[in-house]
N, CA, C and O atoms as CSV, one atom per row, in Angstrom:
chain,resi,resn,atom,element,x,y,z
A,1,UNK,N,N,74.558,-35.574,-77.080
A,1,UNK,CA,C,73.168,-35.241,-76.892
A,1,UNK,C,C,72.879,-33.858,-77.499
A,1,UNK,O,O,73.748,-32.989,-77.568
A,2,UNK,N,N,71.666,-33.702,-77.919
A,2,UNK,CA,C,71.304,-32.410,-78.493
A,2,UNK,C,C,71.050,-31.402,-77.403
A,2,UNK,O,O,70.804,-31.767,-76.253
A,3,UNK,N,N,71.108,-30.139,-77.756
A,3,UNK,CA,C,70.916,-29.058,-76.806
A,3,UNK,C,C,69.513,-29.129,-76.148
A,3,UNK,O,O,69.423,-28.973,-74.930
A,4,UNK,N,N,68.411,-29.358,-76.911
A,4,UNK,CA,C,67.099,-29.443,-76.243
A,4,UNK,C,C,67.038,-30.601,-75.222
A,4,UNK,O,O,66.423,-30.471,-74.163
A,5,UNK,N,N,67.683,-31.730,-75.557
A,5,UNK,CA,C,67.681,-32.857,-74.628
A,5,UNK,C,C,68.401,-32.488,-73.338
A,5,UNK,O,O,67.924,-32.789,-72.244
A,6,UNK,N,N,69.550,-31.834,-73.473
A,6,UNK,CA,C,70.324,-31.391,-72.304
A,6,UNK,C,C,69.515,-30.398,-71.463
A,6,UNK,O,O,69.534,-30.466,-70.234
A,7,UNK,N,N,68.824,-29.498,-72.106
A,7,UNK,CA,C,68.003,-28.509,-71.399
A,7,UNK,C,C,66.867,-29.186,-70.647
A,7,UNK,O,O,66.566,-28.826,-69.508
A,8,UNK,N,N,66.248,-30.149,-71.273
A,8,UNK,CA,C,65.158,-30.895,-70.622
A,8,UNK,C,C,65.671,-31.656,-69.420
A,8,UNK,O,O,65.009,-31.681,-68.382
A,9,UNK,N,N,66.831,-32.277,-69.532
A,9,UNK,CA,C,67.405,-33.009,-68.422
A,9,UNK,C,C,67.788,-32.062,-67.265
A,9,UNK,O,O,67.627,-32.404,-66.093
A,10,UNK,N,N,68.295,-30.873,-67.616
A,10,UNK,CA,C,68.649,-29.890,-66.588
A,10,UNK,C,C,67.428,-29.411,-65.830
A,10,UNK,O,O,67.458,-29.286,-64.606
A,11,UNK,N,N,66.363,-29.145,-66.549
A,11,UNK,CA,C,65.109,-28.688,-65.935
A,11,UNK,C,C,64.546,-29.781,-65.038
A,11,UNK,O,O,64.074,-29.490,-63.938
A,12,UNK,N,N,64.586,-31.013,-65.479
A,12,UNK,CA,C,64.106,-32.142,-64.687
A,12,UNK,C,C,64.956,-32.286,-63.409
A,12,UNK,O,O,64.415,-32.481,-62.320
A,13,UNK,N,N,66.261,-32.192,-63.549
A,13,UNK,CA,C,67.174,-32.309,-62.420
A,13,UNK,C,C,66.903,-31.196,-61.388
A,13,UNK,O,O,66.846,-31.468,-60.189
A,14,UNK,N,N,66.743,-29.993,-61.834
A,14,UNK,CA,C,66.461,-28.858,-60.952
A,14,UNK,C,C,65.097,-29.096,-60.233
A,14,UNK,O,O,64.966,-28.830,-59.039
A,15,UNK,N,N,64.116,-29.589,-60.968
A,15,UNK,CA,C,62.825,-29.883,-60.359
A,15,UNK,C,C,62.939,-30.906,-59.267
A,15,UNK,O,O,62.339,-30.747,-58.204
A,16,UNK,N,N,63.700,-31.958,-59.503
A,16,UNK,CA,C,63.902,-33.000,-58.486
A,16,UNK,C,C,64.601,-32.421,-57.263
A,16,UNK,O,O,64.210,-32.709,-56.132
A,17,UNK,N,N,65.609,-31.625,-57.476
A,17,UNK,CA,C,66.322,-30.996,-56.329
A,17,UNK,C,C,65.405,-30.094,-55.542
A,17,UNK,O,O,65.446,-30.106,-54.312
A,18,UNK,N,N,64.582,-29.317,-56.206
A,18,UNK,CA,C,63.640,-28.427,-55.498
A,18,UNK,C,C,62.633,-29.251,-54.688
A,18,UNK,O,O,62.314,-28.896,-53.554
A,19,UNK,N,N,62.144,-30.324,-55.252
A,19,UNK,CA,C,61.200,-31.180,-54.553
A,19,UNK,C,C,61.842,-31.835,-53.342
A,19,UNK,O,O,61.180,-32.012,-52.319
A,20,UNK,N,N,63.092,-32.192,-53.430
A,20,UNK,CA,C,63.767,-32.855,-52.322
A,20,UNK,C,C,64.179,-31.907,-51.212
A,20,UNK,O,O,64.144,-32.287,-50.041
A,21,UNK,N,N,64.567,-30.691,-51.542
A,21,UNK,CA,C,65.170,-29.823,-50.551
A,21,UNK,C,C,64.394,-28.549,-50.249
A,21,UNK,O,O,64.882,-27.685,-49.520
A,22,UNK,N,N,63.229,-28.426,-50.784
A,22,UNK,CA,C,62.381,-27.236,-50.550
A,22,UNK,C,C,61.718,-27.360,-49.183
A,22,UNK,O,O,60.891,-28.252,-48.994
A,23,UNK,N,N,62.057,-26.481,-48.205
A,23,UNK,CA,C,61.476,-26.610,-46.877
A,23,UNK,C,C,59.965,-26.406,-46.833
A,23,UNK,O,O,59.311,-26.878,-45.904
A,24,UNK,N,N,59.404,-25.720,-47.807
A,24,UNK,CA,C,57.955,-25.519,-47.823
A,24,UNK,C,C,57.208,-26.793,-48.181
A,24,UNK,O,O,55.987,-26.859,-48.037
A,25,UNK,N,N,57.936,-27.812,-48.649
A,25,UNK,CA,C,57.288,-29.067,-49.049
A,25,UNK,C,C,57.543,-30.157,-48.034
A,25,UNK,O,O,57.436,-31.336,-48.373
A,26,UNK,N,N,57.885,-29.804,-46.775
A,26,UNK,CA,C,58.166,-30.795,-45.757
A,26,UNK,C,C,56.851,-31.567,-45.453
A,26,UNK,O,O,55.745,-31.036,-45.557
A,27,UNK,N,N,57.037,-32.801,-45.088
A,27,UNK,CA,C,55.888,-33.626,-44.728
A,27,UNK,C,C,55.861,-33.697,-43.218
A,27,UNK,O,O,56.830,-34.139,-42.601
A,28,UNK,N,N,54.789,-33.276,-42.623
A,28,UNK,CA,C,54.643,-33.319,-41.183
A,28,UNK,C,C,53.839,-34.572,-40.782
A,28,UNK,O,O,53.002,-35.054,-41.544
A,29,UNK,N,N,54.110,-35.085,-39.577
A,29,UNK,CA,C,53.343,-36.236,-39.127
A,29,UNK,C,C,51.888,-35.829,-38.888
A,29,UNK,O,O,51.612,-34.665,-38.596
A,30,UNK,N,N,50.964,-36.773,-39.008
A,30,UNK,CA,C,49.553,-36.446,-38.763
A,30,UNK,C,C,49.334,-35.965,-37.338
A,30,UNK,O,O,50.004,-36.422,-36.412
A,31,UNK,N,N,48.403,-35.048,-37.163
A,31,UNK,CA,C,48.122,-34.479,-35.838
A,31,UNK,C,C,47.602,-35.507,-34.846
A,31,UNK,O,O,47.840,-35.381,-33.645
A,32,UNK,N,N,46.902,-36.515,-35.326
A,32,UNK,CA,C,46.329,-37.497,-34.404
A,32,UNK,C,C,47.386,-38.297,-33.644
A,32,UNK,O,O,47.072,-38.911,-32.624
A,33,UNK,N,N,48.613,-38.301,-34.114
A,33,UNK,CA,C,49.668,-38.991,-33.394
A,33,UNK,C,C,49.966,-38.371,-32.034
A,33,UNK,O,O,50.560,-39.018,-31.171
A,34,UNK,N,N,49.558,-37.125,-31.841
A,34,UNK,CA,C,49.751,-36.456,-30.577
A,34,UNK,C,C,48.614,-36.642,-29.599
A,34,UNK,O,O,48.661,-36.106,-28.491
A,35,UNK,N,N,47.598,-37.385,-29.980
A,35,UNK,CA,C,46.438,-37.595,-29.103
A,35,UNK,C,C,46.710,-38.805,-28.222
A,35,UNK,O,O,47.176,-39.841,-28.697
A,36,UNK,N,N,46.419,-38.667,-26.953
A,36,UNK,CA,C,46.663,-39.712,-25.970
A,36,UNK,C,C,45.895,-41.002,-26.331
A,36,UNK,O,O,44.681,-40.983,-26.536
A,37,UNK,N,N,46.613,-42.080,-26.400
A,37,UNK,CA,C,46.056,-43.432,-26.629
A,37,UNK,C,C,45.160,-43.472,-27.881
A,37,UNK,O,O,44.111,-44.116,-27.863
A,38,UNK,N,N,45.557,-42.806,-28.940
A,38,UNK,CA,C,44.747,-42.759,-30.153
A,38,UNK,C,C,44.527,-44.115,-30.771
A,38,UNK,O,O,43.508,-44.344,-31.422
A,39,UNK,N,N,45.499,-45.049,-30.572
A,39,UNK,CA,C,45.376,-46.371,-31.167
A,39,UNK,C,C,44.168,-47.152,-30.665
A,39,UNK,O,O,43.644,-48.021,-31.362
A,40,UNK,N,N,43.724,-46.827,-29.426
A,40,UNK,CA,C,42.552,-47.504,-28.872
A,40,UNK,C,C,41.234,-47.039,-29.550
A,40,UNK,O,O,40.178,-47.644,-29.365
A,41,UNK,N,N,41.332,-45.979,-30.315
A,41,UNK,CA,C,40.109,-45.383,-30.898
A,41,UNK,C,C,39.945,-45.680,-32.376
A,41,UNK,O,O,38.911,-45.341,-32.951
A,42,UNK,N,N,40.924,-46.299,-33.006
A,42,UNK,CA,C,40.859,-46.494,-34.458
A,42,UNK,C,C,40.769,-47.969,-34.805
A,42,UNK,O,O,41.027,-48.847,-33.981
A,43,UNK,N,N,40.393,-48.208,-36.056
A,43,UNK,CA,C,40.392,-49.583,-36.621
A,43,UNK,C,C,41.225,-49.540,-37.914
A,43,UNK,O,O,41.731,-48.491,-38.314
A,44,UNK,N,N,41.345,-50.680,-38.534
A,44,UNK,CA,C,42.030,-50.735,-39.808
A,44,UNK,C,C,41.086,-51.311,-40.851
A,44,UNK,O,O,40.253,-52.169,-40.559
A,45,UNK,N,N,41.244,-50.805,-42.108
A,45,UNK,CA,C,40.474,-51.364,-43.206
A,45,UNK,C,C,41.398,-51.544,-44.409
A,45,UNK,O,O,42.350,-50.780,-44.569
A,46,UNK,N,N,41.136,-52.535,-45.251
A,46,UNK,CA,C,42.000,-52.750,-46.440
A,46,UNK,C,C,41.870,-51.579,-47.411
A,46,UNK,O,O,40.795,-51.019,-47.626
A,47,UNK,N,N,43.016,-51.244,-47.980
A,47,UNK,CA,C,43.100,-50.160,-48.988
A,47,UNK,C,C,44.065,-50.633,-50.045
A,47,UNK,O,O,45.250,-50.301,-50.007
A,48,UNK,N,N,43.574,-51.395,-50.972
A,48,UNK,CA,C,44.457,-51.960,-52.012
A,48,UNK,C,C,45.362,-53.026,-51.440
A,48,UNK,O,O,44.886,-54.030,-50.909
A,49,UNK,N,N,46.655,-52.819,-51.542
A,49,UNK,CA,C,47.626,-53.802,-51.060
A,49,UNK,C,C,48.074,-53.563,-49.645
A,49,UNK,O,O,48.952,-54.277,-49.161
A,50,UNK,N,N,47.501,-52.573,-48.946
A,50,UNK,CA,C,47.906,-52.276,-47.575
A,50,UNK,C,C,46.673,-52.040,-46.712
A,50,UNK,O,O,45.541,-52.022,-47.196
A,51,UNK,N,N,46.926,-51.862,-45.428
A,51,UNK,CA,C,45.831,-51.580,-44.487
A,51,UNK,C,C,45.873,-50.062,-44.151
A,51,UNK,O,O,46.937,-49.445,-44.100
A,52,UNK,N,N,44.714,-49.521,-43.934
A,52,UNK,CA,C,44.575,-48.087,-43.672
A,52,UNK,C,C,43.887,-47.886,-42.319
A,52,UNK,O,O,42.955,-48.612,-41.974
A,53,UNK,N,N,44.358,-46.890,-41.554
A,53,UNK,CA,C,43.711,-46.547,-40.285
A,53,UNK,C,C,42.462,-45.769,-40.556
A,53,UNK,O,O,42.449,-44.865,-41.392
A,54,UNK,N,N,41.386,-46.120,-39.839
A,54,UNK,CA,C,40.125,-45.403,-40.045
A,54,UNK,C,C,39.437,-45.193,-38.701
A,54,UNK,O,O,39.794,-45.822,-37.705
A,55,UNK,N,N,38.464,-44.318,-38.683
A,55,UNK,CA,C,37.724,-44.008,-37.462
A,55,UNK,C,C,36.357,-44.687,-37.527
A,55,UNK,O,O,35.567,-44.429,-38.435
A,56,UNK,N,N,36.095,-45.547,-36.564
A,56,UNK,CA,C,34.760,-46.223,-36.559
A,56,UNK,C,C,33.628,-45.235,-36.281
A,56,UNK,O,O,33.854,-44.130,-35.787
A,57,UNK,N,N,32.426,-45.648,-36.604
A,57,UNK,CA,C,31.266,-44.783,-36.396
A,57,UNK,C,C,31.027,-44.462,-34.922
A,57,UNK,O,O,30.657,-43.341,-34.573
A,58,UNK,N,N,31.243,-45.461,-34.061
A,58,UNK,CA,C,31.023,-45.280,-32.631
A,58,UNK,C,C,32.338,-45.453,-31.867
A,58,UNK,O,O,33.226,-46.181,-32.309
A,59,UNK,N,N,32.456,-44.798,-30.749
A,59,UNK,CA,C,33.634,-44.855,-29.919
A,59,UNK,C,C,33.829,-46.262,-29.345
A,59,UNK,O,O,32.933,-46.789,-28.685
A,60,UNK,N,N,34.969,-46.861,-29.587
A,60,UNK,CA,C,35.232,-48.203,-28.991
A,60,UNK,C,C,35.305,-48.084,-27.451
A,60,UNK,O,O,35.624,-47.028,-26.905
A,61,UNK,N,N,35.004,-49.184,-26.792
A,61,UNK,CA,C,34.928,-49.186,-25.329
A,61,UNK,C,C,36.223,-48.731,-24.671
A,61,UNK,O,O,36.194,-48.000,-23.681
A,62,UNK,N,N,37.352,-49.157,-25.212
A,62,UNK,CA,C,38.656,-48.853,-24.557
A,62,UNK,C,C,39.253,-47.521,-25.045
A,62,UNK,O,O,40.417,-47.220,-24.779
A,63,UNK,N,N,38.454,-46.744,-25.751
A,63,UNK,CA,C,38.907,-45.426,-26.250
A,63,UNK,C,C,38.467,-44.334,-25.252
A,63,UNK,O,O,37.294,-44.240,-24.889
A,64,UNK,N,N,39.425,-43.530,-24.829
A,64,UNK,CA,C,39.121,-42.428,-23.923
A,64,UNK,C,C,38.169,-41.427,-24.593
A,64,UNK,O,O,38.323,-41.097,-25.769
A,65,UNK,N,N,37.183,-40.952,-23.821
A,65,UNK,CA,C,36.219,-39.986,-24.356
A,65,UNK,C,C,36.913,-38.734,-24.919
A,65,UNK,O,O,36.556,-38.240,-25.988
A,66,UNK,N,N,37.906,-38.239,-24.179
A,66,UNK,CA,C,38.625,-37.031,-24.603
A,66,UNK,C,C,39.367,-37.288,-25.931
A,66,UNK,O,O,39.377,-36.445,-26.829
A,67,UNK,N,N,39.971,-38.453,-26.021
A,67,UNK,CA,C,40.733,-38.817,-27.257
A,67,UNK,C,C,39.742,-38.916,-28.426
A,67,UNK,O,O,40.031,-38.425,-29.517
A,68,UNK,N,N,38.594,-39.536,-28.215
A,68,UNK,CA,C,37.583,-39.699,-29.237
A,68,UNK,C,C,37.128,-38.334,-29.775
A,68,UNK,O,O,37.040,-38.114,-30.983
A,69,UNK,N,N,36.841,-37.418,-28.820
A,69,UNK,CA,C,36.407,-36.086,-29.205
A,69,UNK,C,C,37.480,-35.371,-30.044
A,69,UNK,O,O,37.177,-34.737,-31.055
A,70,UNK,N,N,38.733,-35.490,-29.601
A,70,UNK,CA,C,39.809,-34.828,-30.370
A,70,UNK,C,C,39.948,-35.432,-31.767
A,70,UNK,O,O,40.141,-34.699,-32.736
A,71,UNK,N,N,39.854,-36.744,-31.882
A,71,UNK,CA,C,39.963,-37.393,-33.178
A,71,UNK,C,C,38.840,-36.997,-34.121
A,71,UNK,O,O,39.076,-36.741,-35.302
A,72,UNK,N,N,37.639,-36.948,-33.611
A,72,UNK,CA,C,36.513,-36.579,-34.467
A,72,UNK,C,C,36.567,-35.144,-34.875
A,72,UNK,O,O,36.153,-34.811,-35.985
A,73,UNK,N,N,37.072,-34.251,-34.003
A,73,UNK,CA,C,37.203,-32.831,-34.335
A,73,UNK,C,C,38.281,-32.587,-35.378
A,73,UNK,O,O,38.150,-31.696,-36.217
A,74,UNK,N,N,39.380,-33.402,-35.324
A,74,UNK,CA,C,40.459,-33.233,-36.281
A,74,UNK,C,C,39.991,-33.487,-37.711
A,74,UNK,O,O,40.399,-32.791,-38.640
A,75,UNK,N,N,39.140,-34.480,-37.875
A,75,UNK,CA,C,38.632,-34.866,-39.180
A,75,UNK,C,C,39.769,-35.248,-40.167
A,75,UNK,O,O,39.700,-34.945,-41.358
A,76,UNK,N,N,40.813,-35.921,-39.635
A,76,UNK,CA,C,41.944,-36.364,-40.468
A,76,UNK,C,C,41.798,-37.814,-40.923
A,76,UNK,O,O,42.382,-38.212,-41.931
A,77,UNK,N,N,41.032,-38.591,-40.194
A,77,UNK,CA,C,40.902,-40.033,-40.520
A,77,UNK,C,C,39.611,-40.295,-41.289
A,77,UNK,O,O,38.567,-39.703,-41.014
A,78,UNK,N,N,39.714,-41.190,-42.248
A,78,UNK,CA,C,38.531,-41.598,-43.009
A,78,UNK,C,C,37.641,-42.443,-42.113
A,78,UNK,O,O,38.142,-43.115,-41.211
A,79,UNK,N,N,36.331,-42.426,-42.341
A,79,UNK,CA,C,35.447,-43.309,-41.599
A,79,UNK,C,C,35.646,-44.768,-42.060
A,79,UNK,O,O,35.994,-45.032,-43.211
A,80,UNK,N,N,35.419,-45.679,-41.145
A,80,UNK,CA,C,35.541,-47.123,-41.460
A,80,UNK,C,C,34.325,-47.617,-42.236
A,80,UNK,O,O,34.252,-48.796,-42.585
């Protein structure tokens, strides 16, 4: 292999390693997972080949008022 090709491969390899092991790039779970009975407050909608969790316009009957308020304040979920 030529020297430029080896250099490009080395740079790519280092980039992959940094992406995999860089603590500043950790993925944290969504905040709404810590809300009590959050599943009773959300719905699902299709998003391409999978389903996506979304927040309905109005609070579902079985959704706790406090949970609903926390979910709407977080603003992490897309509207349905």
